[in-house]
C-alpha positions as CSV (number, residue, x, y, z in Angstrom):
1,M,-116.9,126.2,141.8
2,K,-115.6,127.1,138.4
3,I,-117.8,127.5,135.3
4,D,-116.6,125.7,132.2
5,M,-116.2,128.5,129.6
6,S,-114.8,126.3,126.8
7,P,-116.4,126.7,123.4
8,E,-117.9,123.2,123.6
9,A,-119.5,123.9,127.0
10,I,-120.9,127.2,126.0
11,A,-122.4,125.7,122.8
12,K,-123.9,122.9,124.9
13,R,-125.5,125.4,127.3
14,L,-126.9,127.5,124.4
15,R,-128.4,124.4,122.8
16,L,-130.1,123.5,126.1
17,V,-131.4,127.0,126.6
18,N,-132.9,126.9,123.1
19,E,-134.5,123.5,123.7
20,L,-136.0,124.7,127.0
21,R,-137.3,127.9,125.3
22,R,-139.0,125.9,122.6
23,V,-140.6,123.5,125.2
24,C,-141.9,126.4,127.3
25,L,-143.4,128.1,124.2
26,S,-145.0,124.8,123.1
27,L,-146.5,124.5,126.6
28,A,-147.7,128.1,126.5
29,N,-149.4,127.4,123.1
30,S,-151.3,124.4,124.5
31,S,-155.0,124.5,125.6
32,A,-153.9,125.0,129.2
33,G,-151.6,127.8,128.2
34,R,-154.3,129.5,126.2
35,E,-156.6,129.3,129.2
36,I,-154.0,130.9,131.5
37,M,-153.5,133.7,128.9
38,K,-157.3,134.4,129.0
39,K,-157.5,134.4,132.8
40,N,-154.3,136.4,133.4
41,S,-154.1,138.7,130.4
42,K,-152.9,141.6,132.5
43,N,-149.9,139.7,133.9
44,K,-146.6,141.1,132.5
45,I,-145.1,137.6,132.1
46,V,-148.2,136.3,130.4
47,Q,-148.1,139.3,128.0
48,R,-144.5,138.7,127.2
49,T,-145.2,135.0,126.5
50,A,-148.1,135.9,124.2
51,Q,-145.9,138.4,122.4
52,A,-143.2,135.7,121.9
53,L,-145.9,133.4,120.4
54,G,-146.9,136.2,118.0
55,R,-150.2,137.1,119.7
56,K,-151.5,140.6,120.3
């Protein structure tokens, strides 16, 4: 399987990754996400997400 490395394909993948990142951060900032951050504050991934949201 070949990966399309054309400039258009790369730009499309970058846009999709950016959209997914924004959605994930929005979900993490929801009430459910805040509850998870409280319960799992010692988890490295939770800490990294909190830092990305500008917390701590």
